[in-house]
C-alpha positions in Angstrom: -44.8 -7.1 -19.3 -48.4 -6.5 -17.8 -50.0 -7.9 -15.4 -51.4 -6.7 -12.2 -51.0 -8.0 -8.7 -52.3 -11.4 -7.4 -52.8 -13.8 -4.6 -49.8 -15.7 -3.5 -52.3 -17.2 -0.6 -52.4 -21.0 -0.7 -48.5 -20.8 -1.4 -46.4 -19.3 -3.5 -46.8 -21.4 -7.2 -50.7 -20.4 -7.0 -49.1 -16.7 -8.2 -48.4 -19.0 -11.3 -52.4 -20.0 -11.9 -53.7 -16.7 -11.0 -51.1 -14.7 -12.9 -52.6 -16.6 -15.8 -56.1 -16.7 -15.4 -56.1 -13.1 -16.2 -53.6 -12.7 -18.8 -51.0 -12.0 -17.0 -47.2 -11.5 -18.2 -45.5 -9.6 -15.2 -46.5 -9.9 -11.8 -46.7 -8.7 -8.2 -47.4 -10.4 -5.0 -47.2 -10.7 -1.2 -44.6 -12.9 -0.1 -46.3 -12.0 3.4 -49.1 -10.6 5.3 -48.7 -7.3 4.3 -51.3 -6.0 7.8 -48.9 -8.0 9.3 -44.9 -7.8 10.7 -44.2 -11.4 11.6 -42.5 -12.0 8.0 -43.6 -15.8 6.7 -41.0 -16.5 4.9 -41.4 -19.0 2.1 -39.3 -22.1 2.6 -36.0 -22.3 0.8 -37.4 -25.4 -1.5 -40.3 -23.5 -2.7 -38.4 -20.0 -3.6 -35.8 -22.6 -5.0 -39.0 -24.7 -7.2 -40.7 -21.2 -7.9 -37.6 -19.6 -9.4 -36.8 -22.3 -11.8 -39.8 -22.4 -12.8 -39.8 -18.4 -13.0 -36.6 -18.8 -15.1 -38.0 -21.2 -17.2 -41.0 -19.2 -18.4 -42.9 -22.1 -18.4 -46.3 -20.3 -17.7 -45.7 -17.8 -19.0 -44.7 -15.2 -16.6 -41.4 -13.2 -17.6 -41.6 -11.4 -13.7 -42.6 -9.9 -10.9 -42.0 -7.9 -8.1 -42.6 -8.0 -4.5 -44.7 -5.4 -2.5 -43.4 -4.8 0.7 -45.7 -4.8 3.6 -47.7 -1.4 4.5 -46.4 -1.5 7.8 -43.6 -0.3 7.6 -42.7 3.1 7.9 -38.6 3.9 7.5 -39.6 7.5 8.5 -41.1 6.5 12.1 -40.2 8.7 15.5 -41.3 5.5 17.4 -38.3 3.4 17.8 -40.0 0.2 18.0 -41.8 0.8 15.0 -38.5 1.9 13.0 -37.3 -1.1 14.0 -39.9 -3.1 13.4 -39.3 -1.7 9.8 -36.2 -2.5 9.2 -36.5 -5.7 9.7 -39.7 -5.9 8.3 -37.7 -4.5 4.9 -34.6 -7.2 5.2 -37.4 -10.0 5.3 -39.1 -9.2 2.1 -36.0 -8.5 0.2 -34.7 -11.8 1.5 -37.8 -13.4 -0.2 -37.8 -11.6 -3.4 -33.9 -12.3 -3.6 -35.1 -15.6 -3.5 -37.7 -16.0 -5.4 -35.8 -14.6 -8.6 -38.0 -11.0 -8.1 -36.7 -8.2 -9.9 -37.5 -5.6 -7.0 -39.1 -4.9 -3.5 -41.9 -2.2 -4.5 -41.9 0.3 -1.0 -43.5 2.6 0.4 -40.7 4.9 2.5 -43.8 5.8 5.2 -44.6 9.2 6.4 -42.8 11.7 8.6 -46.5 12.8 9.7 -45.4 16.3 9.0 -42.0 16.7 10.5 -41.3 16.8 7.1 -38.1 14.8 5.2 -35.4 16.4 6.5 -36.6 14.8 9.9 -36.3 11.6 9.0 -33.7 11.4 5.9 -31.0 9.9 7.8 -33.0 6.8 9.8 -34.1 6.6 5.9 -30.8 6.2 4.1 -29.2 4.1 7.0 -32.3 1.5 6.5 -32.5 0.9 2.5 -28.6 0.6 3.1 -28.5 -1.6 6.0 -31.0 -4.1 3.8 -28.8 -3.9 1.3 -26.4 -4.5 2.6 -27.8 -7.0 4.4 -29.4 -8.9 1.2 -26.6 -9.9 -1.4 -27.9 -10.0 -4.8 -29.8 -8.2 -8.3 -33.4 -8.0 -6.2 -33.4 -3.8 -6.6 -36.0 -1.6 -4.1 -38.4 0.2 -5.3 -39.7 3.3 -3.9 -42.6 4.3 -4.7 -44.4 8.0 -5.1 -47.6 8.4 -2.9 -50.4 10.7 -3.6 -49.7 13.0 -0.3 -51.8 11.6 2.6 -50.9 11.5 6.0 -47.2 13.3 5.6 -46.7 10.8 3.6 -42.9 10.6 1.8 -42.1 10.5 -2.1 -45.7 12.8 -3.0 -43.5 14.2 -6.1 -40.0 13.6 -7.8 -38.0 15.5 -5.9 -38.2 13.7 -2.7 -37.9 10.4 -3.9 -34.2 11.5 -5.8 -33.2 13.4 -2.3 -33.1 9.7 -1.1 -31.6 7.8 -3.7 -28.8 10.5 -4.6 -28.8 10.6 -0.3 -28.3 6.5 -0.6 -26.0 6.3 -4.1 -27.0 2.5 -4.4 -27.8 1.2 -8.6 -30.2 -0.9 -6.2 -32.3 1.9 -5.2 -35.1 2.7 -8.5 -39.0 4.2 -8.2 -42.0 2.5 -8.9 -44.3 5.0 -10.3 -48.2 4.9 -9.4 -50.5 6.1 -12.1 -53.5 7.3 -9.0 -51.4 8.2 -6.8 -49.3 10.7 -9.5 -53.2 12.4 -10.6 -54.1 12.7 -6.4 -50.9 14.4 -6.0 -52.2 16.9 -8.0 -50.4 15.6 -11.4 -52.2 16.3 -14.7 -51.6 14.1 -17.8 -55.1 14.5 -19.6 -53.0 15.2 -23.4 -50.5 14.0 -24.7 -48.4 17.1 -24.3 -48.7 17.1 -20.3 -48.0 13.3 -20.5 -44.7 14.1 -22.0 -43.9 16.5 -20.1 -44.5 14.4 -16.7 -41.9 11.5 -18.4 -39.2 14.6 -18.6 -39.6 15.9 -15.3 -39.2 12.6 -13.9 -36.0 11.9 -16.5 -34.7 15.0 -15.5 -35.0 14.8 -12.1 -34.7 10.8 -11.4 -33.6 9.9 -15.1 -36.0 7.0 -16.4 -33.6 4.0 -15.8 -34.5 4.3 -12.8 -38.3 3.2 -13.5 -38.7 -0.2 -12.1 -42.4 -0.7 -12.8 -45.3 1.1 -13.3 -48.4 0.5 -11.7 -50.9 1.0 -13.6 -54.7 2.3 -11.9 -57.5 4.6 -12.6 -58.5 7.1 -9.4 -61.7 7.2 -7.4 -60.8 10.6 -5.8 -60.2 13.7 -8.2 -56.4 15.4 -9.2 -55.1 16.8 -5.9 -57.3 14.8 -3.8 -53.9 13.8 -1.7 -56.0 10.3 -1.2 -55.0 7.0 -2.5 -58.1 5.2 -3.7 -57.7 3.0 -6.9 -60.1 2.4 -9.4 -60.3 0.3 -12.6 -58.9 1.2 -15.9 -61.8 3.6 -17.2 -63.8 4.0 -15.4 -62.2 6.6 -12.1 -61.6 10.3 -12.4 -58.1 9.9 -14.7 -59.8 8.0 -17.3 -59.0 5.9 -20.0 -57.5 8.8 -22.7 -55.5 10.2 -20.0 -54.1 6.8 -19.1 -53.1 6.1 -23.2 -51.3 8.8 -23.2 -49.2 8.6 -20.3 -48.4 4.5 -20.9 -47.9 5.1 -24.9 -44.8 7.7 -23.8 -41.6 5.6 -26.1 -39.8 5.6 -22.8 -41.6 3.8 -20.9 -41.7 0.4 -23.3 -40.5 -2.1 -21.3 -40.9 -1.4 -18.0 -43.1 -4.2 -16.7 -46.8 -2.2 -15.9 -48.9 -3.9 -13.1 -52.7 -3.4 -12.5 -54.3 -3.1 -8.8 -57.5 -2.2 -9.6 -59.7 -3.6 -7.7 -61.8 -4.9 -10.6 -64.9 -7.4 -8.4 -63.3 -6.8 -5.5 -60.9 -9.4 -5.8 -57.8 -7.1 -8.1 -57.7 -7.5 -11.5 -59.5 -8.9 -14.2 -58.2 -10.8 -17.2 -60.4 -8.4 -19.2 -58.9 -5.7 -17.5 -55.2 -6.6 -18.3 -56.7 -6.8 -21.8 -57.9 -3.3 -21.7 -54.7 -2.1 -20.4 -52.7 -3.7 -23.6 -55.2 -1.8 -25.7 -55.2 1.5 -24.2 -51.2 0.9 -24.8 -51.6 0.5 -28.4 -54.2 2.5 -29.3 -51.6 6.1 -27.6 -49.1 4.3 -29.5 -51.0 5.1 -32.6 -52.3 8.5 -31.6 -48.0 9.2 -31.4 -48.1 7.3 -35.2 -45.3 4.8 -33.3 
């Protein structure tokens, strides 16, 4: 299952058309403006139609995830922002459940230098509240971060602490390849790539991996900066991405490109290249 983040502007059904245009069979969308608090909830009728079409796979689409608003900060010490973040997460999870999404990809937020410990109670209570408020099978996938600005999830241990504290099977992980690289983790060789997946398995459990964001990087290893680049055109490089993504434990995990393309997001040739890189990596591994 390989695809990308596609636009749902003009109505959520546009996502099918945009997925087809880039040859994607798995997608990520925003259910509301990513930089606004105001929720634009999908109507029940529209959501039901979308969910039926998705289940029928008449458009070749095997699934989707929703990316939550970038404004959400469950670690905020500002009461207003914290309250708005809680409500926005619930809104996003409700939309995802209505649409039949597998999960909601979430940036937990930033402690802004105060440390994870100072934010743990708020993060955990917010996640539990969202899961309790929305009954269904949709999960929340916590995304690893590049580490800039005190962002939470810069390593697997931070994500594991949150997941263990929540204690729910509906909390998983979205692994972003650019964020991983920018946080200082190299996977330039197959041995390094295998070590990354082994660490993930030991600390989080591979069963927690809900999806992968496949992106190259505009910034250097350990830069702590979140800057995506098209596959093979950045500082990670095609070979390293191939090493990581061809690991057999990632078979069946949805892969989502968030690359810039020609400024409008992933293109068909980007999705095709992703498939090629994974195939080449598997060949080198003798799989």
